[in-house]
Residue frames relative to the residue before (quaternion, step in Angstrom):
aa qw qx qy qz dx dy dz
M 1.0000 0.0000 0.0000 0.0000 0.00 0.00 0.00
K 0.4401 -0.6964 0.5098 0.2478 3.50 -0.98 0.94
K 0.1646 -0.7637 0.6196 0.0763 3.58 -1.05 0.86
N 0.1853 0.7779 -0.5763 0.1689 3.51 -0.09 1.32
A 0.3245 -0.6760 0.6183 0.2354 3.51 -1.35 0.44
V 0.0970 -0.7661 0.6324 0.0623 3.52 -1.15 0.74
L 0.1222 -0.7985 0.5895 -0.0039 3.52 -0.62 1.28
L 0.0449 -0.7663 0.6409 -0.0011 3.55 -0.89 1.08
L 0.0903 0.8291 -0.5398 0.1147 3.52 -0.71 1.04
Y 0.0004 -0.7576 0.6511 0.0456 3.46 -1.43 0.27
C 0.0863 0.7720 -0.6180 0.1205 3.53 -1.22 0.80
Q 0.6609 -0.4416 0.3911 0.4639 3.51 -1.28 -0.05
D 0.4413 -0.7174 0.4589 0.2827 3.58 -0.81 0.93
R 0.2062 0.7528 -0.6105 0.1344 3.55 -1.05 0.85
K 0.6444 -0.5392 0.3718 0.3947 3.56 -1.17 0.41
G 0.7860 0.3980 -0.2811 0.3805 3.51 -1.29 0.63
I 0.4622 0.6983 -0.4459 0.3161 3.64 1.26 -0.20
V 0.7065 0.4657 -0.2778 0.4548 3.60 0.68 -1.06
S 0.6375 0.5315 -0.3179 0.4584 3.55 1.03 -0.83
K 0.6574 0.5196 -0.3094 0.4496 3.61 0.88 -0.90
I 0.6926 0.4718 -0.2778 0.4696 3.54 0.89 -1.05
S 0.6506 0.5184 -0.3179 0.4548 3.60 0.88 -0.84
N 0.6626 0.4978 -0.2891 0.4791 3.59 0.98 -0.83
F 0.6047 0.5506 -0.3530 0.4546 3.52 1.02 -0.75
I 0.6756 0.4737 -0.2839 0.4885 3.60 0.91 -0.90
F 0.6780 0.4935 -0.2967 0.4569 3.63 0.87 -0.95
N 0.7021 0.4721 -0.2916 0.4463 3.58 0.84 -0.89
N 0.6921 0.3949 -0.2860 0.5322 3.64 1.23 -0.14
N 0.5765 -0.6436 0.3504 0.3614 3.59 1.20 0.56
G 0.4094 0.7013 -0.4792 0.3330 3.55 1.06 0.79
N 0.2444 -0.7436 0.6052 0.1449 3.53 -1.27 0.48
I 0.3398 -0.7497 0.5366 0.1859 3.57 -0.57 1.21
L 0.2034 -0.7991 0.5612 0.0712 3.49 -0.85 1.10
K 0.7821 0.0125 0.0332 0.6222 3.58 1.07 -0.80
S 0.0888 0.7834 -0.6134 0.0475 3.55 -1.05 0.73
D 0.0304 0.7697 -0.6353 0.0548 3.54 -0.92 1.03
Q 0.0372 0.8040 -0.5924 0.0358 3.52 -1.03 0.80
H 0.0447 -0.7893 0.6124 0.0002 3.52 -1.22 0.52
S 0.1747 -0.7680 0.6075 0.1029 3.53 -1.09 0.75
D 0.2302 -0.7388 0.6156 0.1490 3.63 -0.75 0.95
I 0.3358 -0.7881 0.4904 0.1600 3.51 -0.36 1.32
E 0.6389 0.5494 -0.3287 0.4265 3.63 1.08 -0.72
T 0.7798 0.2984 -0.1681 0.5240 3.56 1.05 -0.75
N 0.3524 -0.7453 0.4821 0.2966 3.60 1.36 -0.12
T 0.4470 0.6842 -0.4471 0.3637 3.56 1.04 0.89
F 0.2391 -0.7624 0.5914 0.1083 3.60 -0.91 0.97
F 0.0691 -0.7750 0.6278 0.0227 3.61 -0.94 0.95
M 0.0208 0.8089 -0.5861 0.0420 3.50 -1.15 0.74
R 0.0504 -0.7277 0.6808 0.0669 3.51 -1.25 0.65
I 0.0734 0.7943 -0.5983 0.0756 3.55 -0.74 1.04
E 0.1315 -0.7880 0.6012 0.0181 3.55 -0.93 1.00
W 0.0552 0.8069 -0.5869 0.0378 3.58 -0.90 0.87
D 0.5956 -0.5799 0.4464 0.3312 3.49 -1.38 0.54
M 0.2275 -0.7961 0.5487 0.1156 3.57 -0.83 1.03
N 0.4122 0.7618 -0.4485 0.2205 3.63 1.23 -0.18
N 0.8018 0.1800 -0.0982 0.5613 3.59 0.95 -0.81
F 0.3162 0.7684 -0.4909 0.2621 3.53 1.24 0.46
N 0.4827 -0.7222 0.4167 0.2680 3.59 -0.88 0.92
L 0.7283 0.4018 -0.2202 0.5095 3.58 1.22 -0.39
D 0.4309 -0.6525 0.5411 0.3095 3.58 -1.17 0.56
K 0.7515 -0.4219 0.2587 0.4361 3.57 -1.30 0.26
K 0.6992 0.4795 -0.2722 0.4551 3.58 0.78 -1.07
T 0.6806 0.4694 -0.2936 0.4798 3.61 0.89 -0.82
T 0.5728 0.5755 -0.3776 0.4451 3.63 1.07 -0.64
K 0.6967 0.4635 -0.2797 0.4706 3.59 0.79 -1.05
K 0.6623 0.5141 -0.3105 0.4480 3.58 0.88 -0.88
N 0.6980 0.4568 -0.2846 0.4724 3.60 0.87 -0.95
F 0.6269 0.5129 -0.3687 0.4560 3.63 0.98 -0.63
Q 0.6243 0.5368 -0.3331 0.4595 3.55 0.97 -0.79
E 0.7263 0.4580 -0.2347 0.4557 3.58 0.78 -1.05
Q 0.7722 0.4023 -0.1982 0.4500 3.57 0.84 -1.02
I 0.8135 0.2289 -0.0970 0.5257 3.63 1.05 -0.64
A 0.7239 0.4874 -0.2857 0.3960 3.58 0.56 -1.14
N 0.6479 0.5234 -0.3288 0.4452 3.58 0.99 -0.81
D 0.6832 0.5059 -0.2901 0.4394 3.58 0.93 -0.85
F 0.7612 0.3253 -0.1887 0.5284 3.58 1.02 -0.79
H 0.3709 -0.7298 0.4859 0.3060 3.66 1.25 0.03
I 0.2122 0.7987 -0.5187 0.2191 3.53 0.83 1.11
H 0.2424 -0.6951 0.6641 0.1310 3.50 -1.16 0.90
F 0.1249 0.8283 -0.5317 0.1251 3.56 -0.61 1.11
T 0.1574 -0.7058 0.6671 0.1793 3.47 -1.41 0.21
L 0.1226 -0.7782 0.6127 0.0630 3.58 -1.04 0.76
N 0.0011 0.8084 -0.5862 0.0525 3.55 -0.56 1.22
F 0.2897 -0.7553 0.5705 0.1420 3.53 -1.28 0.49
T 0.5034 -0.7039 0.4120 0.2853 3.55 -0.77 1.02
E 0.6207 0.5490 -0.3489 0.4376 3.60 1.10 -0.48
D 0.5944 0.5324 -0.3593 0.4840 3.63 1.29 -0.29
K 0.2564 -0.7841 0.5424 0.1589 3.62 -0.35 1.15
K 0.3542 -0.7224 0.5639 0.1859 3.53 -1.05 0.89
N 0.4026 -0.6555 0.5723 0.2841 3.59 -1.19 0.56
I 0.1589 -0.8160 0.5553 0.0234 3.57 -0.79 1.04
A 0.1269 -0.7167 0.6789 0.0970 3.50 -1.25 0.82
I 0.1717 -0.7854 0.5891 0.0816 3.54 -0.96 0.88
F 0.1989 -0.7695 0.6004 0.0887 3.53 -0.87 1.05
V 0.0062 0.8431 -0.5344 0.0590 3.59 -0.53 1.07
S 0.4205 -0.6562 0.5656 0.2696 3.54 -1.33 0.49
Q 0.7521 -0.4063 0.2831 0.4349 3.57 -1.21 -0.39
H 0.6034 0.5789 -0.3479 0.4239 3.60 1.20 -0.18
E 0.3323 -0.8126 0.4496 0.1646 3.52 -0.34 1.32
H 0.5748 0.6360 -0.4054 0.3175 3.63 1.01 -0.61
C 0.6324 0.5331 -0.3487 0.4407 3.64 1.04 -0.65
I 0.6997 0.4636 -0.2783 0.4670 3.56 0.79 -1.02
L 0.6313 0.5349 -0.3432 0.4445 3.61 1.03 -0.71
D 0.6440 0.5169 -0.3145 0.4682 3.56 1.02 -0.88
L 0.6689 0.4844 -0.3301 0.4572 3.61 0.89 -0.77
L 0.6729 0.5102 -0.3033 0.4415 3.57 0.92 -0.88
V 0.6182 0.5252 -0.3371 0.4779 3.55 1.08 -0.67
R 0.6420 0.5252 -0.3100 0.4647 3.59 1.00 -0.92
F 0.6502 0.5054 -0.3147 0.4719 3.58 0.99 -0.81
S 0.6642 0.5310 -0.2904 0.4388 3.58 0.96 -0.92
L 0.6993 0.4267 -0.2450 0.5185 3.58 1.21 -0.68
N 0.4108 -0.7201 0.4388 0.3465 3.64 1.31 0.03
E 0.3102 0.7156 -0.5476 0.3031 3.57 0.97 0.86
L 0.7530 0.2365 -0.1523 0.5948 3.56 1.23 -0.48
D 0.4058 -0.7111 0.5181 0.2474 3.57 -0.93 0.89
G 0.6230 0.5505 -0.4133 0.3714 3.56 -1.11 0.75
T 0.3338 -0.6995 0.5968 0.2077 3.49 -1.40 0.27
V 0.3431 -0.7321 0.5509 0.2069 3.57 -0.72 1.06
K 0.1202 -0.8246 0.5522 0.0247 3.55 -0.52 1.16
L 0.8143 0.0491 0.0367 0.5772 3.54 1.11 -0.67
I 0.1305 -0.7348 0.6602 0.0848 3.50 -1.22 0.72
I 0.0910 -0.7950 0.5994 0.0189 3.57 -0.80 0.98
S 0.0619 0.8032 -0.5821 0.1099 3.52 -0.79 1.12
N 0.3155 -0.7244 0.5687 0.2287 3.58 -1.19 0.42
H 0.6535 0.4246 -0.3203 0.5386 3.59 1.25 0.49
R 0.4703 -0.7009 0.4865 0.2255 3.52 -1.06 0.93
N 0.5644 0.6582 -0.3810 0.3211 3.58 1.11 -0.49
L 0.5895 0.5566 -0.3837 0.4421 3.62 1.24 0.03
S 0.3898 0.7456 -0.4770 0.2542 3.61 1.22 0.03
L 0.6491 0.5188 -0.3238 0.4523 3.59 0.91 -0.77
T 0.6185 0.5253 -0.3276 0.4840 3.56 1.03 -0.81
R 0.6603 0.5086 -0.2980 0.4653 3.58 0.87 -0.97
D 0.6784 0.4952 -0.2926 0.4570 3.60 0.77 -1.01
C 0.6647 0.4939 -0.3175 0.4620 3.62 0.90 -0.82
L 0.7704 0.3646 -0.2033 0.4819 3.58 0.98 -0.73
L 0.3668 -0.7718 0.4447 0.2685 3.56 1.36 0.07
L 0.4159 0.6844 -0.4774 0.3616 3.51 0.95 1.02
F 0.4506 -0.6462 0.5262 0.3201 3.60 -1.13 0.46
T 0.0475 -0.7802 0.6237 -0.0032 3.54 -0.92 1.02
Y 0.2192 -0.7742 0.5836 0.1100 3.53 -0.82 0.98
Y 0.1781 -0.7906 0.5822 0.0657 3.53 -0.77 1.16
K 0.0933 -0.7906 0.6044 0.0308 3.55 -0.83 1.00
K 0.3951 -0.7226 0.5222 0.2214 3.57 -0.71 1.12
Q 0.4491 -0.7068 0.4785 0.2641 3.53 -1.01 0.74
């Protein structure tokens, strides 16, 4: 299983943000796998998504978040979320009456092609009952 950190952030745009974040990752033995950034000139807002490998990272998850807050986020007034790919998300799926889409998604989840745990299927059609019963999932039906 891959162990990556994914940092999403925004703040007022100014020089040095990318450098500070990259050095934080490098100095803790991280390897950047993906990085995207954008500056909105009209609002002077900087946005970034950066993902790095946590396998040899020097900090655990809790300390990573704490140190990022103290060493970088406070100085740049950064609003951020830090998530880890090994933490499975609970998923709700909203579906119509066509079963092929939900079946494709459920097969992909069962093969671990998609991360997460399907906890709920919501539909406004009863014809998904057989799908639900076969997969032992809870489906909530809402009358129109």
